[in-house]
Residue frames relative to the residue before (quaternion, step in Angstrom):
aa qw qx qy qz dx dy dz
M 1.0000 0.0000 0.0000 0.0000 0.00 0.00 0.00
I 0.7933 0.0732 -0.0158 0.6042 3.57 0.94 -0.93
E 0.0279 0.7793 -0.6258 0.0131 3.54 -1.05 0.78
T 0.1051 -0.7530 0.6442 0.0835 3.57 -0.95 0.86
K 0.1238 -0.8014 0.5840 0.0370 3.55 -0.96 0.92
N 0.8702 -0.1280 0.0632 0.4716 3.53 -0.77 1.18
I 0.1599 0.8224 -0.5243 0.1520 3.57 0.88 1.03
H 0.0091 -0.7667 0.6415 -0.0224 3.54 -0.86 1.10
K 0.0574 0.7862 -0.6136 0.0461 3.58 -1.08 0.75
K 0.0678 -0.7800 0.6219 0.0156 3.52 -0.96 1.02
F 0.1223 -0.7209 0.6715 0.1198 3.53 -1.26 0.53
S 0.7788 -0.1191 -0.0097 0.6158 3.56 -0.25 1.36
N 0.8022 -0.2447 0.1790 0.5144 3.61 -0.69 -1.02
L 0.5584 0.6149 -0.3848 0.4025 3.57 1.27 0.02
H 0.2269 -0.7793 0.5757 0.0990 3.56 -0.59 1.23
V 0.1612 -0.8575 0.4847 0.0617 3.58 0.05 1.33
L 0.7863 0.1248 -0.0670 0.6014 3.61 0.94 -0.87
K 0.1307 -0.8341 0.5359 -0.0020 3.55 -0.78 1.10
G 0.8123 -0.2699 0.1268 0.5013 3.55 0.46 1.23
V 0.1745 0.8179 -0.5249 0.1585 3.57 0.73 1.11
D 0.0771 -0.7580 0.6474 0.0178 3.56 -0.90 1.08
L 0.1125 0.7976 -0.5794 0.1244 3.58 -0.81 1.00
I 0.0954 -0.7555 0.6450 0.0634 3.56 -1.10 0.79
V 0.0675 -0.7849 0.6159 0.0076 3.57 -0.90 1.00
N 0.2843 -0.7793 0.5403 0.1412 3.55 -0.81 1.04
K 0.6210 -0.5411 0.4111 0.3905 3.57 -1.21 0.52
R 0.8343 0.1783 -0.1981 0.4826 3.57 -1.13 0.91
E 0.4939 0.6469 -0.4470 0.3712 3.58 1.21 0.22
I 0.2011 -0.7226 0.6430 0.1545 3.55 -1.20 0.63
I 0.0502 -0.8089 0.5847 -0.0343 3.55 -0.50 1.28
S 0.1589 -0.7509 0.6301 0.1179 3.56 -1.02 0.80
I 0.1572 -0.7610 0.6229 0.0902 3.53 -1.14 0.73
V 0.0318 -0.8039 0.5931 -0.0309 3.56 -0.68 1.13
G 0.3044 0.7347 -0.5739 0.1953 3.53 -1.33 0.24
A 0.6645 -0.5142 0.3603 0.4052 3.54 -1.26 0.37
S 0.6228 -0.5003 0.4296 0.4211 3.58 -1.28 0.35
G 0.7774 0.3135 -0.2413 0.4890 3.59 -0.95 0.86
A 0.4960 0.6788 -0.4235 0.3373 3.60 1.27 0.01
G 0.5888 -0.5950 0.3606 0.4114 3.62 1.27 -0.31
K 0.3656 0.7752 -0.4622 0.2275 3.61 1.27 0.07
S 0.7156 0.4496 -0.2596 0.4673 3.58 0.74 -1.07
T 0.6244 0.5372 -0.3379 0.4555 3.58 1.04 -0.74
L 0.6362 0.5149 -0.3232 0.4751 3.59 0.99 -0.81
L 0.6431 0.5258 -0.3159 0.4584 3.58 0.95 -0.89
Q 0.6705 0.4975 -0.2964 0.4638 3.59 0.95 -0.90
I 0.6478 0.4968 -0.3256 0.4770 3.61 1.05 -0.66
I 0.6308 0.5038 -0.3345 0.4862 3.62 0.99 -0.76
G 0.7125 0.4469 -0.2426 0.4836 3.58 1.06 -0.78
T 0.4493 -0.7279 0.4034 0.3249 3.59 1.36 0.13
L 0.4104 0.6879 -0.4958 0.3355 3.61 1.16 0.49
E 0.7460 0.1915 -0.1207 0.6262 3.57 1.29 -0.53
K 0.3191 -0.7143 0.5791 0.2293 3.55 -1.20 0.51
P 0.4563 -0.6586 0.5069 0.3179 3.61 -1.01 0.66
D 0.5295 -0.5920 0.4841 0.3672 3.59 -1.19 0.45
T 0.7610 -0.0607 0.0351 0.6449 3.55 1.08 -0.83
G 0.6313 0.5076 -0.4034 0.4254 3.55 -1.22 0.52
N 0.3073 -0.7672 0.5466 0.1349 3.56 -1.30 0.30
V 0.2196 -0.7304 0.6300 0.1462 3.53 -1.31 0.56
F 0.1229 -0.7906 0.5988 0.0355 3.56 -0.78 1.11
F 0.0982 -0.7744 0.6247 0.0176 3.55 -0.94 1.00
E 0.8033 -0.1733 0.0385 0.5685 3.55 -0.32 1.30
G 0.7707 -0.3901 0.1700 0.4743 3.55 0.90 1.03
Q 0.6188 0.5354 -0.3461 0.4590 3.60 1.23 -0.28
N 0.3330 -0.7261 0.5603 0.2189 3.59 -0.90 0.86
V 0.1817 -0.8318 0.5179 0.0828 3.57 0.00 1.31
S 0.5098 0.6508 -0.4228 0.3713 3.62 1.23 -0.27
N 0.6889 0.4856 -0.2704 0.4654 3.59 1.21 -0.50
F 0.4839 0.6864 -0.4341 0.3259 3.60 1.24 -0.14
K 0.4659 -0.6379 0.5365 0.2970 3.54 -1.23 0.64
K 0.7347 -0.4549 0.2773 0.4199 3.59 -1.30 0.36
K 0.6952 0.4681 -0.2885 0.4630 3.60 0.82 -0.96
E 0.6186 0.5438 -0.3284 0.4623 3.57 1.04 -0.80
L 0.6544 0.5233 -0.3036 0.4536 3.56 0.97 -0.93
A 0.6520 0.5158 -0.3248 0.4509 3.59 0.93 -0.89
E 0.6660 0.4885 -0.3023 0.4758 3.60 0.95 -0.84
F 0.6362 0.5382 -0.3165 0.4532 3.56 1.01 -0.87
R 0.6560 0.5183 -0.3007 0.4588 3.59 0.93 -0.97
N 0.6740 0.5261 -0.2924 0.4283 3.53 0.84 -1.07
K 0.7161 0.4598 -0.2393 0.4674 3.57 1.03 -0.84
N 0.8322 0.3249 -0.1008 0.4379 3.57 0.85 -1.03
I 0.7966 0.3028 -0.1269 0.5076 3.61 1.10 -0.59
G 0.1374 -0.7589 0.6316 0.0797 3.54 -1.04 0.87
F 0.2069 -0.7959 0.5626 0.0853 3.58 -0.96 0.87
V 0.0282 -0.7544 0.6554 0.0228 3.54 -1.07 0.84
F 0.1125 -0.8229 0.5565 0.0193 3.57 -0.59 1.18
Q 0.6644 -0.4832 0.3821 0.4232 3.55 -1.31 0.24
F 0.7266 0.2820 -0.1741 0.6018 3.56 1.06 -0.84
H 0.5081 -0.7452 0.3427 0.2630 3.52 -0.61 1.20
H 0.2028 -0.8101 0.5258 0.1618 3.64 1.14 -0.57
L 0.3078 0.7236 -0.5532 0.2751 3.60 0.94 0.84
L 0.4437 -0.6864 0.5040 0.2793 3.58 -1.03 0.74
P 0.4430 -0.7634 0.3995 0.2476 3.61 -0.48 1.22
E 0.6706 0.5240 -0.3097 0.4240 3.60 1.09 -0.61
F 0.6953 0.4375 -0.2684 0.5031 3.60 1.27 -0.25
N 0.4716 -0.6584 0.4980 0.3100 3.56 -1.15 0.58
A 0.7546 -0.4017 0.2542 0.4524 3.58 -1.32 0.12
L 0.6663 0.5072 -0.3097 0.4505 3.59 0.84 -0.97
E 0.6745 0.4985 -0.2972 0.4563 3.60 0.87 -0.93
N 0.6312 0.5371 -0.3357 0.4476 3.61 0.98 -0.79
V 0.6697 0.5022 -0.2947 0.4609 3.55 0.99 -0.90
C 0.6655 0.5452 -0.2980 0.4136 3.59 1.03 -0.80
I 0.5292 0.7053 -0.3994 0.2510 3.59 1.06 -0.74
P 0.6888 0.4548 -0.3264 0.4606 3.69 0.74 -0.83
G 0.6109 0.5535 -0.3460 0.4481 3.60 1.13 -0.60
F 0.6598 0.4905 -0.3018 0.4826 3.56 1.05 -0.79
I 0.6105 0.5412 -0.3457 0.4635 3.57 1.09 -0.74
A 0.6767 0.4766 -0.2774 0.4879 3.59 1.12 -0.74
K 0.4394 -0.7334 0.4234 0.2997 3.60 1.37 0.13
K 0.3333 0.7182 -0.5336 0.2972 3.57 1.03 0.79
R 0.6297 -0.5572 0.3831 0.3823 3.56 -1.21 0.52
K 0.5925 -0.6288 0.3782 0.3325 3.55 -0.93 1.01
K 0.6679 0.5191 -0.3125 0.4322 3.58 0.85 -0.96
I 0.6643 0.5085 -0.2966 0.4606 3.57 0.94 -0.96
V 0.6539 0.5158 -0.3071 0.4604 3.58 0.95 -0.91
E 0.6804 0.4932 -0.2980 0.4528 3.59 0.87 -0.94
E 0.6385 0.5194 -0.3313 0.4614 3.59 1.00 -0.78
R 0.6575 0.5036 -0.3014 0.4726 3.57 0.97 -0.89
A 0.6412 0.5255 -0.3238 0.4558 3.61 0.97 -0.84
K 0.6478 0.5080 -0.3178 0.4704 3.59 0.95 -0.87
E 0.6369 0.5440 -0.3191 0.4434 3.58 0.94 -0.95
L 0.6844 0.4815 -0.2846 0.4676 3.59 0.91 -0.94
L 0.6680 0.5016 -0.3097 0.4542 3.59 0.88 -0.90
I 0.6306 0.5153 -0.3269 0.4796 3.59 1.06 -0.72
K 0.6395 0.5274 -0.3171 0.4608 3.57 0.98 -0.90
L 0.7242 0.4150 -0.2301 0.5005 3.59 1.09 -0.73
G 0.5980 -0.6394 0.3341 0.3493 3.57 1.24 0.45
L 0.5674 0.6155 -0.3654 0.4071 3.59 1.21 0.46
E 0.2253 0.8234 -0.5013 0.1414 3.59 1.14 0.52
N 0.7201 0.4124 -0.2501 0.4988 3.60 1.15 -0.53
R 0.6738 0.4976 -0.2829 0.4673 3.59 1.27 0.18
L 0.3172 0.8037 -0.4706 0.1791 3.59 1.25 0.12
E 0.7877 0.3280 -0.1652 0.4947 3.58 0.94 -0.83
H 0.4760 0.6551 -0.4443 0.3832 3.57 1.28 0.28
K 0.3912 -0.6948 0.5547 0.2378 3.57 -1.07 0.80
P 0.7157 -0.4860 0.2755 0.4192 3.60 -1.15 0.51
N 0.6888 0.4872 -0.3074 0.4401 3.62 0.93 -0.82
Q 0.6415 0.4892 -0.3265 0.4924 3.61 1.31 -0.06
L 0.6444 0.5155 -0.3021 0.4772 3.58 1.33 0.02
S 0.4960 -0.6208 0.5049 0.3371 3.57 -1.17 0.53
G 0.6938 -0.4609 0.3407 0.4361 3.58 -1.27 0.18
G 0.6676 0.5008 -0.2984 0.4630 3.57 0.96 -0.87
E 0.6474 0.5077 -0.3164 0.4723 3.58 1.04 -0.74
Q 0.6290 0.5265 -0.3323 0.4655 3.58 0.99 -0.80
Q 0.6632 0.5035 -0.3187 0.4527 3.58 0.94 -0.85
R 0.6474 0.5032 -0.3293 0.4682 3.60 1.03 -0.70
V 0.5918 0.5353 -0.3681 0.4772 3.60 1.11 -0.60
S 0.6680 0.4953 -0.3094 0.4612 3.60 0.93 -0.85
V 0.6070 0.5262 -0.3537 0.4791 3.63 1.13 -0.58
A 0.6396 0.5125 -0.3277 0.4700 3.60 0.95 -0.85
R 0.6396 0.5234 -0.3239 0.4605 3.60 0.97 -0.84
A 0.6490 0.5250 -0.3152 0.4514 3.60 1.01 -0.81
L 0.7252 0.4579 -0.2286 0.4606 3.58 1.17 -0.67
I 0.4623 0.7538 -0.4125 0.2187 3.58 1.23 -0.45
N 0.7494 0.3671 -0.2158 0.5071 3.62 1.02 -0.70
N 0.4633 -0.7038 0.4229 0.3334 3.59 1.27 0.36
P 0.1024 0.8359 -0.5345 0.0711 3.62 0.80 0.92
L 0.5254 -0.6291 0.4751 0.3203 3.55 -1.20 0.54
L 0.7951 0.2340 -0.0723 0.5548 3.56 1.12 -0.76
I 0.1165 -0.7522 0.6442 0.0752 3.56 -1.04 0.87
L 0.1225 -0.7700 0.6244 0.0464 3.54 -0.87 1.04
A 0.0430 -0.8142 0.5783 -0.0280 3.57 -0.67 1.13
D 0.1187 -0.7957 0.5932 0.0299 3.58 -0.76 1.10
E 0.8125 -0.1976 0.0608 0.5451 3.57 -0.33 1.33
P 0.0673 0.8661 -0.4947 0.0238 3.61 0.88 0.90
S 0.7571 0.3410 -0.2098 0.5163 3.59 1.11 -0.57
G 0.3235 0.8081 -0.4493 0.2010 3.57 1.32 0.21
N 0.7680 0.3313 -0.1820 0.5170 3.60 1.08 -0.68
L 0.5828 0.5977 -0.3597 0.4168 3.58 1.26 0.24
D 0.4967 -0.6089 0.5107 0.3488 3.55 -1.21 0.50
S 0.7223 -0.4847 0.2642 0.4167 3.59 -1.22 0.42
K 0.6441 0.5276 -0.3360 0.4404 3.63 1.00 -0.75
N 0.6917 0.4572 -0.2789 0.4845 3.58 0.89 -0.93
A 0.6059 0.5541 -0.3527 0.4489 3.58 1.08 -0.70
E 0.6629 0.5042 -0.3006 0.4647 3.58 0.93 -0.91
S 0.6316 0.5346 -0.3199 0.4615 3.56 1.03 -0.83
L 0.6550 0.5136 -0.3067 0.4616 3.56 0.97 -0.90
H 0.6413 0.5314 -0.3225 0.4498 3.60 0.96 -0.88
E 0.6452 0.5133 -0.3174 0.4686 3.59 0.98 -0.85
I 0.6165 0.5582 -0.3381 0.4405 3.58 1.04 -0.81
F 0.6284 0.5492 -0.3423 0.4317 3.61 0.91 -0.86
F 0.7009 0.4644 -0.2785 0.4643 3.58 0.87 -0.95
E 0.6130 0.5331 -0.3431 0.4716 3.59 1.07 -0.69
L 0.6553 0.5193 -0.3060 0.4552 3.58 0.96 -0.90
R 0.6280 0.5244 -0.3399 0.4637 3.59 0.96 -0.81
D 0.7021 0.4740 -0.2737 0.4555 3.57 0.87 -0.97
T 0.6880 0.4816 -0.2775 0.4666 3.61 1.10 -0.72
F 0.8335 0.2410 -0.0752 0.4916 3.58 0.80 -1.07
D 0.4418 -0.7264 0.4350 0.2965 3.61 1.28 0.13
Q 0.3735 0.7513 -0.4769 0.2617 3.56 1.08 0.63
T 0.3867 -0.6842 0.5761 0.2246 3.51 -1.34 0.47
F 0.1294 -0.8038 0.5790 0.0439 3.60 -0.95 0.87
I 0.0287 -0.7279 0.6829 0.0552 3.53 -1.15 0.76
I 0.0534 -0.8358 0.5437 -0.0556 3.54 -0.52 1.25
V 0.2010 -0.7347 0.6389 0.1078 3.55 -0.80 1.09
T 0.1574 0.8190 -0.5317 0.1475 3.57 -0.64 1.05
H 0.2960 -0.6953 0.6168 0.2205 3.50 -1.36 0.43
N 0.5242 0.6337 -0.4084 0.3960 3.58 1.31 0.02
D 0.3708 -0.7725 0.4733 0.2046 3.59 -0.29 1.28
K 0.6396 0.5436 -0.3349 0.4280 3.58 0.98 -0.83
L 0.6636 0.4819 -0.2991 0.4878 3.58 0.92 -0.90
A 0.6389 0.5486 -0.3291 0.4273 3.59 0.90 -0.91
E 0.7038 0.4712 -0.2684 0.4589 3.57 0.93 -0.91
L 0.6110 0.5656 -0.3507 0.4286 3.61 1.16 -0.50
A 0.5709 0.6398 -0.3741 0.3533 3.59 1.13 -0.63
D 0.6187 -0.5346 0.4203 0.3933 3.56 -1.26 0.41
R 0.7923 0.0218 0.0285 0.6091 3.55 1.11 -0.75
K 0.1606 -0.7752 0.6054 0.0826 3.58 -0.92 0.94
L 0.1151 -0.7849 0.6078 0.0341 3.55 -0.80 1.09
T 0.2107 -0.7661 0.5956 0.1180 3.55 -1.06 0.77
M 0.1629 -0.7803 0.5973 0.0884 3.56 -0.93 0.95
S 0.0459 0.7738 -0.6301 0.0457 3.52 -1.08 0.76
D 0.8633 -0.0396 0.0004 0.5031 3.56 -0.91 1.02
G 0.7681 -0.4331 0.1965 0.4288 3.56 0.80 1.11
Q 0.7243 0.3582 -0.2498 0.5335 3.60 1.23 0.26
I 0.4550 -0.6167 0.5528 0.3273 3.54 -1.32 0.37
V 0.1475 -0.8270 0.5405 0.0461 3.58 -0.65 1.13
């Protein structure tokens, strides 16, 4: 489903990625571990088309997305990729339901269809009584589940998660990890998860370790 070939990335004089080759299969859950500064988040951002590699290519179902123009990339991301970050990035002025709907509206889908899908996801994630609550009225675990629902609203093929349980206590972290596996089994999605959580890393179908800008 995804292939990266010889990915290099520098920031000023810092050589962050040094020729990364990776193949990811459909429905696979991959964890990426390694010390801070190993290049994990940068690789995730390049796979997610948020960053461009200096050299090398990213293929998504055979398409070389590294060659896409800015507008093409934005449309491609919105349709195919969902992001879950350590910090939830929920908009404070909107309630849970509205936050989840935003990517659907950006994709120009019909309001009724988007809202129904958002409700369905929030209910599936145990937030049926929190639809109209704003982020500051939600716990950390609830906010993270809202961000997971938002990542899923457009039925993306790929979910990229960067330290998704980094700000959660152990109970909420475990709940979130279980949700990822349920979602894969329900919606046939593929997950790439950067994590320092050993338990989550070991649960994945495949655990990759990065060191000094390479997969080792």
